C-alpha positions, -999 to +999 in steps of 0.1 A: +000-002-001+031+025+009+049+018-023+010+021-043+005+059-030+044+068-036+038+061-069+003+078-071+027+109-060+045+107-084+023+103-116+006+136-099+037+155-096+047+147-126+016+156-143+018+189-124+050+195-137+051+191-174+013+197-177+010+194-217-032+198-229-063+199-206-090+217-200-123+220-170-140+233-147-126+248-111-154+250-086-130+262-061-122+293-083-155+305-089-161+280-121-135+291-145-131+270-175-098+270-179-078+248-209-038+249-217-008+235-231+026+232-232+032+269-247+001+289-224-025+283-205-064+301-206-096+306-181-133+315-193-157+333-160-181+307-158-214+304-130-206+323-100-179+348-108-194+380-099-183+405-118-196+386-148-175+390-175-169+372-209-135+383-216-106+354-223-078+353-200-044+344-204-019+321-182+017+328-190+034+294-184+073+284-184+089+254-200+078+222-178+050+252-158+025+234-137-007+234-148-032+261-140-059+230-130-046+224-110-033+259-096-069+268-104-083+238-079-057+248-053-040+208-056-004+229-055-006+233-018+000+272-008+007+297-036+012+335-031+001+363-056+005+346-092-009+379-101+027+393-097+049+360-085+056+335-107+044+304-087+048+271-102+056+284-138+032+303-141+020+341-139-015+357-144-006+394-153-028+395-180-057+419-172-084+417-188-114+434-166-148+444-191-131+441-215-123+412-244-090+402-239-079+375-258-103+366-283-138+367-265-167+382-290-188+412-286-216+427-304-223+458-326-266+461-323-289+491-317-262+519-316-244+496-288-216+472-282-227+443-262-212+416-245-223+386-229-218+377-198-201+343-180-207+313-202-240+292-187-231+257-190-202+236-208-192+204-223-168+186-227-155+165-260-119+157-263-094+159-230-059+140-236-025+151-229-026+160-268-053+176-274-082+189-258-120+198-277-144+214-253-181+238-263-193+267-237-226+280-241-231+316-234-269+330-219-301+346-246-284+378-243-291+393-273-309+395-303-291+372-317-300+341-289-272+320-268-234+319-284-219+292-285-183+289-285-163+254-299-128+256-286-096+230-298-064+230-286-040+211-296-006+203-276+022+227-288+006+249-311+003+293-301-035+292-312-064+276-303-096+278-327-126+284-323-160+277-341-186+306-330-224+299-336-256+323-326-291+304-322-309+331-340-297+339-376-286+373-385-308+404-381-302+442-398-279+458-376-258+432-355-222+429-364-203+399-344-167+391-343-140+382-317-117+414-305-081+417-291-079+440-259-047+471-269-065+500-240-032+511-228-050+517-194-050+477-189-014+472-200-020+465-234-001+486-249+030+481-274+037+472-309+005+468-327+000+451-364-030+445-379-041+435-415-076+438-424-071+421-459-056+390-438-077+391-405-055+397-383-052+418-351-019+414-333+003+433-303+036+423-289+034+443-256+058+464-238+076+449-209+057+459-179+092+448-152+118+419-147+094+396-132+067+397-161+081+411-194+064+416-225+031+396-228+020+385-270-013+378-281-034+380-319-064+370-331-069+357-366-098+354-382-103+322-404-092+327-442-134+317-458-145+343-432-119+371-433-131+385-471-163+393-453-146+417-423-147+449-407-123+464-384-144+482-354-131+490-319-158+488-292-160+506-268-135+497-242-108+498-270-107+465-282-105+464-311-128+439-332-132+419-363-168+420-369-187+400-393-222+402-404-228+365-398-246+340-369-212+317-378-176+319-382-142+310-373-110+326-358-079+312-338-062+334-307-031+326-286-008+346-273+039+343-260+057+349-231+091+369-239+104+352-201+093+320-219+125+326-242+109+314-276+097+343-286+110+375-270+107+404-299+078+421-317+090+412-350+091+378-340+062+373-330+049+388-365+065+360-380+051+334-360+016+347-367+023+350-398+031+316-409+003+302-386-020+322-414-004+310-441-006+278-423-046+277-421-050+283-461-037+252-465 
């Protein structure tokens, strides 16, 4: 029995220290839904989250970092302030607030910007070390009804895929699309690159300090949707790639200079453009 307990503990430590793909709900953290691979982690605020925000948050990861699922579910033992201090190779220093963060959808309709509150239901389709796939359903908050995210992330990839659908067909006056936060007051300032023809918005943010470094983010429309896009800036100073459709596909992702793989704005732009070429095939 003692050997069995030691083996079980060893497997848990190995999973925590070398997290690949994973996803799930963290009831201990107000039902955040998290997903990750070996490059980065994400979370969407869920039922019970008092802010009622639908922006998508980033967890920056060092190589060999622990799982953000283990962090959010309080399985790593006592931790400090993971917003300002590197914690088990993780740093949650990306500010979302009521903005779109990295890729959350915004709507323009009735002469104003609308954003859905937290997701209300979730469904995990695949959850393996190589790939995660799941759905998040957001409540009927606008004239387009419920909104569903169908997200896929693979190990080793810098971007997750999100197939977005709305319950009701497009109505005149409404435009929808993913947004990227470019608001300096939330520390999202730096080298911005956008290309409306290709459907790309990206930023390599200015370094904050020695601990936080630079976070790079990008949203990229699927080529089949990019021909119909119109870029807009919402009320939170997020750049939104809008479409007059009730379904579309985009990709979103990030890099962190402190992780050592992408450390300059030029490298991030090259990464984004290379990925855009890959999804054309």
